[in-house]
DSSP file (Angstrom, degrees, kcal/mol; ACC not computed):
  #  RESIDUE AA STRUCTURE BP1 BP2  ACC     N-H-->O    O-->H-N    N-H-->O    O-->H-N    TCO  KAPPA ALPHA  PHI   PSI    X-CA   Y-CA   Z-CA
    1    1 A X              0   0    0      0, 0.0     2,-0.1     0, 0.0   113,-0.0   0.000 360.0 360.0 360.0 139.1  -16.4   12.1    7.9
    2    2 A X        -     0   0    0      1,-0.1   114,-0.2     2,-0.1     2,-0.1  -0.445 360.0-111.9 -78.0 152.4  -16.9    8.5    6.8
    3    3 A X     >  -     0   0    0     -2,-0.1     4,-2.5     1,-0.1     5,-0.2  -0.334  33.4-102.7 -74.1 165.8  -19.7    6.4    8.2
    4    4 A X  H  > S+     0   0    0      1,-0.2     4,-2.0     2,-0.2     5,-0.2   0.912 124.6  47.9 -56.1 -44.3  -18.8    3.4   10.4
    5    5 A X  H  > S+     0   0    0      1,-0.2     4,-2.4     2,-0.2    -1,-0.2   0.856 109.6  52.4 -70.2 -33.7  -19.5    1.0    7.5
    6    6 A X  H  > S+     0   0    0      2,-0.2     4,-2.0     1,-0.2    -1,-0.2   0.915 107.4  53.1 -64.3 -42.1  -17.3    3.1    5.1
    7    7 A X  H  X S+     0   0    0     -4,-2.5     4,-0.5     1,-0.2    -2,-0.2   0.941 112.1  44.4 -58.2 -48.1  -14.5    3.0    7.6
    8    8 A X  H >< S+     0   0    0     -4,-2.0     3,-1.0     1,-0.2    -1,-0.2   0.914 112.2  52.0 -63.0 -43.0  -14.7   -0.8    7.8
    9    9 A X  H 3< S+     0   0    0     -4,-2.4    -1,-0.2     1,-0.2    -2,-0.2   0.832 115.2  42.0 -63.0 -31.6  -15.0   -1.2    4.0
   10   10 A X  H 3< S+     0   0    0     -4,-2.0     2,-0.4    -5,-0.1    -1,-0.2   0.379 100.3  86.3 -99.0   2.9  -11.9    1.0    3.5
   11   11 A X    <<  +     0   0    0     -3,-1.0     3,-0.1    -4,-0.5    56,-0.0  -0.856  36.7 165.7-106.7 139.2   -9.7   -0.5    6.3
   12   12 A X  S    S+     0   0    0     -2,-0.4    28,-2.9     1,-0.3     2,-0.5   0.641  70.0  50.9-115.4 -32.0   -7.6   -3.6    5.9
   13   13 A X  E     -a   40   0A   0     26,-0.2    55,-2.1    28,-0.0    56,-1.4  -0.946  64.8-172.5-117.5 120.2   -5.4   -3.4    9.0
   14   14 A X  E     -ab  41  69A   0     26,-3.1    28,-2.9    -2,-0.5     2,-0.5  -0.948  12.2-153.8-116.9 118.0   -7.0   -2.9   12.4
   15   15 A X  E     -ab  42  70A   0     54,-2.7    56,-3.3    -2,-0.5     2,-0.7  -0.794  14.0-154.1 -85.3 127.6   -4.9   -2.3   15.5
   16   16 A X  E >   -ab  43  71A   0     26,-2.4    28,-2.7    -2,-0.5     3,-1.3  -0.875   2.1-157.2-111.4 103.5   -6.8   -3.5   18.5
   17   17 A X  E 3  S+ab  44  72A   0     54,-2.7    56,-3.1    -2,-0.7    28,-0.2  -0.680  83.5  18.5 -81.5 120.0   -5.9   -1.7   21.8
   18   18 A X  T 3  S+     0   0    0     26,-2.7    -1,-0.3    -2,-0.6    27,-0.2   0.613  82.6 172.6  93.8  14.9   -6.8   -3.9   24.7
   19   19 A X    <   -     0   0    0     -3,-1.3     2,-0.3    25,-0.6    -1,-0.2  -0.318  21.8-142.1 -56.2 138.3   -7.0   -7.1   22.7
   20   20 A X        -     0   0    0      7,-1.6    -1,-0.1     2,-0.1    25,-0.0  -0.805  22.4-150.3-112.2 147.4   -7.5  -10.0   25.1
   21   21 A X  S    S+     0   0    0     -2,-0.3     2,-0.7    30,-0.1    -1,-0.1   0.568  75.9  98.9 -83.7  -9.6   -6.1  -13.6   25.1
   22   22 A X    >   -     0   0    0      1,-0.2     3,-2.2     2,-0.0     7,-0.3  -0.699  63.6-156.2 -83.7 109.4   -9.3  -14.7   27.0
   23   23 A X  T 3  S+     0   0    0     -2,-0.7    -1,-0.2     1,-0.3     6,-0.1   0.665  90.2  65.3 -61.5 -15.4  -11.7  -16.2   24.5
   24   24 A X  T 3  S+     0   0    0      4,-0.1     2,-0.3     3,-0.0    -1,-0.3   0.651  89.5  84.0 -79.1 -14.6  -14.6  -15.5   26.8
   25   25 A X  S X> S-     0   0    0     -3,-2.2     4,-2.5     1,-0.1     3,-1.9  -0.648  79.9-131.8 -95.0 146.0  -14.1  -11.7   26.4
   26   26 A X  H 3> S+     0   0    0     -2,-0.3     4,-2.6     1,-0.3     5,-0.5   0.831 106.8  68.9 -58.8 -31.9  -15.4   -9.5   23.6
   27   27 A X  H 34 S+     0   0    0      1,-0.2    -7,-1.6     2,-0.2    -1,-0.3   0.549 111.6  32.5 -68.5  -5.5  -11.9   -8.1   23.3
   28   28 A X  H <> S+     0   0    0     -3,-1.9     4,-2.0    -6,-0.2    -2,-0.2   0.698 119.2  49.6-108.4 -47.2  -10.9  -11.5   22.0
   29   29 A X  H  X S+     0   0    0     -4,-2.5     4,-2.3    -7,-0.3     5,-0.2   0.900 109.3  50.8 -62.8 -43.6  -14.0  -12.6   20.2
   30   30 A X  H  X S+     0   0    0     -4,-2.6     4,-2.4     2,-0.2     5,-0.2   0.963 114.0  41.1 -65.0 -53.4  -14.5   -9.5   18.1
   31   31 A X  H  > S+     0   0    0     -5,-0.5     4,-2.4     1,-0.2    -1,-0.2   0.888 113.8  55.1 -63.3 -34.3  -11.0   -9.2   16.7
   32   32 A X  H  X S+     0   0    0     -4,-2.0     4,-2.0     1,-0.2    -1,-0.2   0.913 109.8  46.2 -62.8 -41.0  -10.9  -12.9   16.1
   33   33 A X  H  X S+     0   0    0     -4,-2.3     4,-1.4     2,-0.2    -2,-0.2   0.908 110.5  52.2 -68.5 -40.7  -14.1  -12.7   14.1
   34   34 A X  H  <>S+     0   0    0     -4,-2.4     5,-2.1     1,-0.2     3,-0.3   0.907 109.3  51.1 -60.5 -39.3  -12.9   -9.7   12.1
   35   35 A X  H ><5S+     0   0    0     -4,-2.4     3,-2.0     1,-0.2    -1,-0.2   0.909 104.9  56.0 -63.2 -41.8   -9.7  -11.7   11.3
   36   36 A X  H 3<5S+     0   0    0     -4,-2.0    -1,-0.2     1,-0.3    -2,-0.2   0.807 105.5  53.4 -60.7 -28.2  -11.9  -14.7   10.1
   37   37 A X  T 3<5S-     0   0    0     -4,-1.4    96,-3.2    -3,-0.3    97,-0.6   0.324 131.1 -91.2 -92.5   8.3  -13.6  -12.3    7.7
   38   38 A X  T < 5S+     0   0    0     -3,-2.0     2,-0.2     1,-0.3    -3,-0.2   0.385  80.4 130.9 109.1  -4.1  -10.2  -11.1    6.2
   39   39 A X      < -     0   0    0     -5,-2.1     2,-0.6    -8,-0.1    -1,-0.3  -0.581  58.4-121.5 -79.7 145.8   -9.1   -8.1    8.2
   40   40 A X  E     -a   13   0A   0    -28,-2.9   -26,-3.1    -2,-0.2     2,-0.5  -0.784  28.5-153.8 -84.2 124.5   -5.5   -8.1    9.5
   41   41 A X  E     -a   14   0A   0     -2,-0.6     2,-0.6   -28,-0.2   -26,-0.2  -0.879  10.7-167.6-104.0 127.1   -5.6   -7.7   13.2
   42   42 A X  E     -a   15   0A   0    -28,-2.9   -26,-2.4    -2,-0.5     2,-0.2  -0.928  19.2-143.3-113.7 104.8   -2.6   -6.1   15.0
   43   43 A X  E     -a   16   0A   0     -2,-0.6    14,-2.4    12,-0.3     2,-0.6  -0.450   9.8-161.5 -73.2 137.5   -3.0   -6.7   18.8
   44   44 A X  E     +ac  17  57A   0    -28,-2.7   -26,-2.7    12,-0.2   -25,-0.6  -0.919  39.4 128.0-118.3 102.5   -1.9   -4.0   21.2
   45   45 A X    >   -     0   0    0     12,-1.7     3,-1.3    -2,-0.6    14,-0.1  -0.866  46.7-152.8-157.6 115.1   -1.4   -5.6   24.6
   46   46 A X  T 3  S+     0   0    0     12,-0.4    12,-0.1    -2,-0.3    13,-0.1   0.543  91.3  61.8 -72.0  -3.9    1.7   -5.2   26.7
   47   47 A X  T 3  S+     0   0    0     10,-0.1     2,-0.3    11,-0.1    -1,-0.2   0.449  98.5  56.9-103.0   0.1    1.2   -8.5   28.5
   48   48 A X    <   -     0   0    0     -3,-1.3    -3,-0.2     1,-0.1     3,-0.1  -0.940  58.2-152.5-131.5 154.5    1.3  -10.9   25.5
   49   49 A X  S    S+     0   0    0     -2,-0.3     7,-2.9     1,-0.3     2,-0.3   0.806  83.6   8.4 -87.5 -35.1    3.8  -11.7   22.8
   50   50 A X  E     +F   55   0B   0      5,-0.3     2,-0.3     7,-0.0    -1,-0.3  -0.999  56.5 177.0-151.3 144.1    1.3  -12.9   20.2
   51   51 A X  E >  S+F   54   0B   0      3,-2.4     3,-2.5    -2,-0.3    -8,-0.3  -0.985  74.9   6.8-145.2 144.8   -2.5  -13.0   19.7
   52   52 A X  T 3  S-     0   0    0     -2,-0.3   -11,-0.2     1,-0.3     3,-0.1   0.757 129.0 -63.0  56.9  26.1   -4.5  -14.3   16.7
   53   53 A X  T 3  S+     0   0    0      1,-0.3     2,-0.3     0, 0.0    -1,-0.3   0.592 116.6 109.2  75.6   9.9   -1.3  -15.5   15.1
   54   54 A X  E <  S-F   51   0B   0     -3,-2.5    -3,-2.4   -14,-0.0    -1,-0.3  -0.888  79.0-100.5-117.2 148.3    0.1  -12.0   15.0
   55   55 A X  E     -F   50   0B   0     -2,-0.3   -12,-0.3    -5,-0.2     2,-0.3  -0.444  39.0-135.5 -62.3 137.2    2.8  -10.3   17.0
   56   56 A X        -     0   0    0     -7,-2.9     2,-0.3    -2,-0.1   -12,-0.2  -0.734  14.2-148.9 -95.4 147.9    1.4   -8.2   19.8
   57   57 A X  B     -c   44   0A   0    -14,-2.4   -12,-1.7    -2,-0.3   -10,-0.1  -0.876  16.5-135.1-117.5 149.8    2.8   -4.7   20.5
   58   58 A X  S    S+     0   0    0     -2,-0.3   -12,-0.4   -14,-0.2     2,-0.3   0.797  87.6   1.2 -72.6 -28.8    3.0   -2.9   23.8
   59   59 A X  S >  S-     0   0    0    -14,-0.1     3,-1.0     1,-0.1     4,-0.5  -0.964  74.2-104.6-152.1 165.1    1.7    0.4   22.3
   60   60 A X  G >  S+     0   0    0     -2,-0.3     3,-1.5     1,-0.2    -1,-0.1   0.886 118.5  61.1 -59.5 -38.2    0.4    1.9   19.1
   61   61 A X  G 3  S+     0   0    0      1,-0.3    -1,-0.2    -3,-0.1    25,-0.0   0.735  97.2  60.2 -62.9 -22.2    3.8    3.7   18.7
   62   62 A X  G <  S+     0   0    0     -3,-1.0     2,-0.4     2,-0.0    -1,-0.3   0.635  76.0 105.5 -81.5 -14.2    5.6    0.3   18.6
   63   63 A X    <   -     0   0    0     -3,-1.5     4,-0.1    -4,-0.5   -19,-0.0  -0.550  61.4-154.0 -71.2 123.0    3.7   -0.9   15.5
   64   64 A X  S    S+     0   0    0     -2,-0.4     2,-0.3     2,-0.1    -1,-0.1   0.335  70.2  48.4 -85.5   9.4    6.3   -0.7   12.7
   65   65 A X  S    S-     0   0    0      1,-0.0    -2,-0.0     0, 0.0     0, 0.0  -0.938  94.1 -83.6-141.9 162.7    3.7   -0.3    9.8
   66   66 A X        -     0   0    0     -2,-0.3     2,-0.3     2,-0.0    24,-0.1  -0.291  36.3-154.5 -66.2 151.7    0.7    1.9    9.1
   67   67 A X        -     0   0    0     22,-0.2    25,-0.5     1,-0.1   -53,-0.2  -0.947  11.6-151.7-123.5 150.6   -2.8    0.9   10.4
   68   68 A X  S    S+     0   0    0    -55,-2.1     2,-0.3    -2,-0.3   -54,-0.2   0.722  80.4  17.0 -90.4 -24.7   -6.1    1.9    8.9
   69   69 A X  E     -b   14   0A   0    -56,-1.4   -54,-2.7    23,-0.1     2,-0.6  -0.992  59.5-147.0-152.8 137.0   -8.1    1.8   12.0
   70   70 A X  E     -bd  15  94A   0     23,-2.0    25,-3.0    -2,-0.3     2,-0.4  -0.948  19.4-162.7-107.1 115.6   -7.5    1.8   15.8
   71   71 A X  E     -bd  16  95A   0    -56,-3.3   -54,-2.7    -2,-0.6     2,-0.6  -0.852   9.9-146.7-100.4 130.7  -10.2   -0.3   17.6
   72   72 A X  E     +bd  17  96A   0     23,-3.1    25,-2.0    -2,-0.4   -54,-0.2  -0.883  29.4 167.8-113.3 119.3  -10.4    0.4   21.3
   73   73 A X        +     0   0    0    -56,-3.1     2,-0.3    -2,-0.6    -1,-0.1  -0.503  51.3 105.8-115.7  56.9  -11.3   -2.2   24.0
   74   74 A X  S    S-     0   0    0      1,-0.1    23,-0.1    23,-0.0     5,-0.1  -0.911  80.8 -82.2-130.4 158.2  -10.2   -0.1   27.0
   75   75 A X    >>  -     0   0    0     -2,-0.3     3,-2.2     1,-0.1     4,-0.7  -0.215  45.2-107.9 -58.3 153.4  -12.3    1.8   29.6
   76   76 A X  H >> S+     0   0    0      1,-0.3     3,-1.2     2,-0.2     4,-0.6   0.828 118.4  64.4 -53.0 -35.2  -13.6    5.2   28.5
   77   77 A X  H 34 S+     0   0    0      1,-0.3     4,-0.3     2,-0.2    -1,-0.3   0.755 104.5  46.8 -63.5 -22.3  -11.1    6.9   30.9
   78   78 A X  H <> S+     0   0    0     -3,-2.2     4,-2.0     1,-0.2    -1,-0.3   0.576  89.9  86.0 -91.0 -11.6   -8.3    5.5   28.8
   79   79 A X  H <X S+     0   0    0     -3,-1.2     4,-2.9    -4,-0.7     5,-0.2   0.845  81.5  58.6 -63.0 -36.1   -9.8    6.5   25.4
   80   80 A X  H  X S+     0   0    0     -4,-0.6     4,-2.3     1,-0.2    -1,-0.2   0.942 109.3  43.8 -59.7 -48.7   -8.3   10.0   25.5
   81   81 A X  H  > S+     0   0    0     -4,-0.3     4,-2.4     1,-0.2    -1,-0.2   0.905 113.9  51.0 -63.9 -41.4   -4.7    8.7   25.7
   82   82 A X  H  X S+     0   0    0     -4,-2.0     4,-2.5     2,-0.2    -2,-0.2   0.916 110.3  48.8 -64.0 -42.0   -5.4    6.0   23.0
   83   83 A X  H  X S+     0   0    0     -4,-2.9     4,-2.5     2,-0.2    -1,-0.2   0.910 110.3  51.3 -65.5 -40.5   -6.9    8.6   20.6
   84   84 A X  H  X S+     0   0    0     -4,-2.3     4,-2.3    -5,-0.2    -1,-0.2   0.924 111.5  48.0 -59.5 -42.9   -3.9   10.9   21.2
   85   85 A X  H  X S+     0   0    0     -4,-2.4     4,-1.7     2,-0.2    -2,-0.2   0.892 110.0  52.4 -64.1 -39.7   -1.6    7.9   20.4
   86   86 A X  H  <>S+     0   0    0     -4,-2.5     5,-2.4     1,-0.2     4,-0.5   0.914 110.3  47.8 -63.1 -42.9   -3.7    7.1   17.3
   87   87 A X  H ><5S+     0   0    0     -4,-2.5     3,-1.2     1,-0.2    -1,-0.2   0.918 108.7  55.6 -61.2 -43.5   -3.3   10.7   16.1
   88   88 A X  H 3<5S+     0   0    0     -4,-2.3    -1,-0.2     1,-0.3    -2,-0.2   0.824 109.0  45.9 -62.1 -33.3    0.4   10.5   16.8
   89   89 A X  T 3<5S-     0   0    0     -4,-1.7    -1,-0.3    -3,-0.1   -22,-0.2   0.479 116.9-112.1 -89.6  -1.3    0.9    7.4   14.5
   90   90 A X  T < 5 +     0   0    0     -3,-1.2    -3,-0.2    -4,-0.5     2,-0.2   0.726  52.4 169.9  81.6  21.5   -1.2    8.9   11.7
   91   91 A X      < -     0   0    0     -5,-2.4    -1,-0.2    -6,-0.2   -23,-0.1  -0.474  29.4-146.9 -65.6 135.0   -4.1    6.5   12.0
   92   92 A X  S    S+     0   0    0    -25,-0.5    23,-2.3    -2,-0.2     2,-0.3   0.616  74.8  24.2 -80.4 -10.6   -7.0    7.7    9.8
   93   93 A X  E     - e   0 115A   0     21,-0.2   -23,-2.0   -25,-0.1     2,-0.4  -0.999  56.3-159.3-156.0 149.5   -9.7    6.4   12.1
   94   94 A X  E     -de  70 116A   0     21,-2.2    23,-2.0    -2,-0.3     2,-0.4  -0.987   9.1-167.0-129.8 141.1  -10.5    5.4   15.7
   95   95 A X  E     -de  71 117A   0    -25,-3.0   -23,-3.1    -2,-0.4     2,-0.5  -0.959   6.6-158.1-133.8 113.4  -13.3    3.1   16.8
   96   96 A X  E     -d   72   0A   0     21,-3.3    24,-1.5    -2,-0.4    23,-0.2  -0.805  29.8-120.5 -90.0 127.6  -14.4    2.8   20.5
   97   97 A X    >   -     0   0    0    -25,-2.0     3,-2.2    -2,-0.5    22,-0.8  -0.002  46.9 -57.7 -64.6 170.2  -16.3   -0.5   21.0
   98   98 A X  T 3  S+     0   0    0     21,-0.3    -1,-0.2     1,-0.3    22,-0.1  -0.190 126.3  20.5 -49.9 129.7  -19.8   -0.8   22.3
   99   99 A X  T 3  S+     0   0    0      1,-0.2     2,-0.6    -3,-0.1    -1,-0.3   0.366  96.5 111.7  90.7  -4.5  -20.3    0.8   25.7
  100  100 A X    <   +     0   0    0     -3,-2.2    19,-1.3    -4,-0.1     2,-0.4  -0.913  36.8 163.9-109.8 119.7  -17.3    3.1   25.4
  101  101 A X        +     0   0    0     -2,-0.6     2,-0.3    17,-0.2   -22,-0.1  -0.997   8.3 169.0-135.1 135.1  -18.0    6.8   25.1
  102  102 A X     >  -     0   0    0     -2,-0.4     4,-2.5     1,-0.1     5,-0.2  -0.786  17.7-169.2-150.0 102.6  -15.7    9.8   25.6
  103  103 A X  H  > S+     0   0    0     -2,-0.3     4,-2.2     1,-0.2     5,-0.1   0.875  94.8  51.8 -57.3 -37.0  -16.6   13.3   24.6
  104  104 A X  H  > S+     0   0    0      2,-0.2     4,-2.2     1,-0.2    -1,-0.2   0.916 109.3  48.5 -67.5 -42.6  -13.0   14.4   25.1
  105  105 A X  H  > S+     0   0    0      1,-0.2     4,-2.4     2,-0.2    -2,-0.2   0.909 110.8  52.1 -62.5 -41.1  -11.6   11.6   22.9
  106  106 A X  H  X S+     0   0    0     -4,-2.5     4,-2.8     1,-0.2    -2,-0.2   0.925 108.6  50.6 -59.5 -45.0  -14.2   12.6   20.2
  107  107 A X  H  X S+     0   0    0     -4,-2.2     4,-2.7     1,-0.2    -1,-0.2   0.905 109.5  50.3 -61.0 -43.1  -13.0   16.2   20.4
  108  108 A X  H  X S+     0   0    0     -4,-2.2     4,-1.7     2,-0.2    -1,-0.2   0.927 112.8  46.7 -61.6 -45.1   -9.3   15.2   20.0
  109  109 A X  H  X>S+     0   0    0     -4,-2.4     5,-2.3     2,-0.2     4,-0.7   0.930 113.5  48.0 -63.0 -45.8  -10.2   13.0   17.0
  110  110 A X  H ><5S+     0   0    0     -4,-2.8     3,-0.8     1,-0.2    -2,-0.2   0.910 110.5  51.0 -63.0 -42.3  -12.3   15.8   15.4
  111  111 A X  H 3<5S+     0   0    0     -4,-2.7    -1,-0.2     1,-0.3    -2,-0.2   0.831 111.4  48.9 -64.2 -31.1   -9.6   18.4   15.9
  112  112 A X  H 3<5S-     0   0    0     -4,-1.7    -1,-0.3    -5,-0.2    -2,-0.2   0.566 113.7-121.1 -84.0  -9.1   -7.1   16.1   14.3
  113  113 A X  T <<5 +     0   0    0     -3,-0.8     2,-0.3    -4,-0.7    -3,-0.2   0.756  65.4 135.6  77.3  24.6   -9.4   15.5   11.4
  114  114 A X      < -     0   0    0     -5,-2.3    -1,-0.3    -6,-0.2   -21,-0.2  -0.777  61.5 -99.1-106.1 154.4   -9.6   11.7   11.8
  115  115 A X  E     -e   93   0A   0    -23,-2.3   -21,-2.2    -2,-0.3     2,-0.4  -0.374  40.8-165.4 -68.0 146.1  -12.8    9.6   11.6
  116  116 A X  E     +e   94   0A   0   -114,-0.2     2,-0.4   -23,-0.2   -21,-0.2  -0.995  14.6 175.9-142.6 129.6  -14.2    8.6   15.0
  117  117 A X  E     -e   95   0A   0    -23,-2.0   -21,-3.3    -2,-0.4     2,-0.3  -0.993  10.0-179.9-129.6 138.4  -16.8    6.0   16.0
  118  118 A X        +     0   0    0     -2,-0.4   -17,-0.2   -23,-0.2   -21,-0.2  -0.973  57.7  18.6-137.9 157.1  -17.9    5.3   19.5
  119  119 A X  S    S+     0   0    0    -19,-1.3     2,-0.3   -22,-0.8   -21,-0.3   0.836  95.1 110.7  58.2  37.5  -20.3    2.9   21.3
  120  120 A X        -     0   0    0    -24,-1.5     2,-0.5   -20,-0.1    -1,-0.2  -0.982  64.1-124.4-139.6 152.5  -20.6    0.6   18.3
  121  121 A X     >  -     0   0    0     -2,-0.3     4,-2.3   -24,-0.2     5,-0.2  -0.826   7.8-143.8-103.6 131.4  -19.4   -2.9   17.7
  122  122 A X  H  > S+     0   0    0     -2,-0.5     4,-2.8     1,-0.2     5,-0.2   0.920 101.3  47.8 -54.0 -48.4  -17.2   -3.8   14.7
  123  123 A X  H  > S+     0   0    0      1,-0.2     4,-2.2     2,-0.2    -1,-0.2   0.834 110.3  51.5 -71.7 -29.5  -18.8   -7.2   14.1
  124  124 A X  H  > S+     0   0    0      2,-0.2     4,-2.6     1,-0.2    -1,-0.2   0.939 114.2  43.8 -67.1 -46.2  -22.3   -5.8   14.3
  125  125 A X  H  X S+     0   0    0     -4,-2.3     4,-1.8     2,-0.2     6,-0.2   0.890 113.0  52.4 -65.9 -39.1  -21.5   -3.2   11.7
  126  126 A X  H  X>S+     0   0    0     -4,-2.8     5,-2.2    -5,-0.2     4,-0.8   0.941 113.4  43.7 -60.7 -47.5  -19.6   -5.7    9.6
  127  127 A X  H ><5S+     0   0    0     -4,-2.2     3,-0.7     1,-0.2    -2,-0.2   0.911 110.4  54.8 -65.7 -42.6  -22.6   -8.0    9.6
  128  128 A X  H 3<5S+     0   0    0     -4,-2.6    -1,-0.2     1,-0.3    -2,-0.2   0.855 115.7  39.0 -59.5 -35.9  -25.1   -5.3    9.0
  129  129 A X  H 3<5S-     0   0    0     -4,-1.8    -1,-0.3    -5,-0.2    -2,-0.2   0.534 106.0-126.8 -91.7  -7.4  -23.2   -4.1    5.9
  130  130 A X  T <<5 +     0   0    0     -4,-0.8    -3,-0.2    -3,-0.7     2,-0.2   0.824  50.5 169.0  65.9  30.8  -22.4   -7.7    4.7
  131  131 A X      < +     0   0    0     -5,-2.2     2,-0.3    -6,-0.2    -1,-0.2  -0.490  12.3 162.3 -82.7 145.7  -18.7   -6.7    4.5
  132  132 A X        -     0   0    0     -2,-0.2   -94,-0.2     2,-0.1   -95,-0.1  -0.971  32.3-155.5-151.9 152.0  -15.8   -9.1    4.1
  133  133 A X        +     0   0    0    -96,-3.2     2,-0.3    -2,-0.3   -95,-0.2   0.248  59.9 119.3-108.6   9.7  -12.2   -8.7    3.0
  134  134 A X              0   0    0    -97,-0.6    -2,-0.1     1,-0.1   -96,-0.0  -0.592 360.0 360.0 -78.6 135.0  -11.9  -12.3    1.8
  135  135 A X              0   0    0     -2,-0.3    -1,-0.1   -97,-0.0   -97,-0.0   0.474 360.0 360.0 -81.7 360.0  -11.1  -12.5   -1.8
């Protein structure tokens, strides 16, 4: 299994489940900052058409192209379904944001052989490793 920083270094396209249009929320600030550092952010939110200048999708299954990482901004009780959806679309990694922990979701990811990170923040890990995707 790859480390959190390896996952970020090797990912270019991040699907963000629960991305928010509210700039006061971490579910908006975190993906927006990752985008500023060069990652392509694909918002997954059934209530919006577009976020971060990208088309938003109602579900992971609706995204018409591969994603490298599924980032989860949903309550822990929703993580199991999101991880199952990530496995179904062939995502190589799932990342539950800071404060989100799900032993069942972890088990599903491990059984599917995909990388799994929980209770960690993308932007903290990005900064700690000094990672950027800007050329």
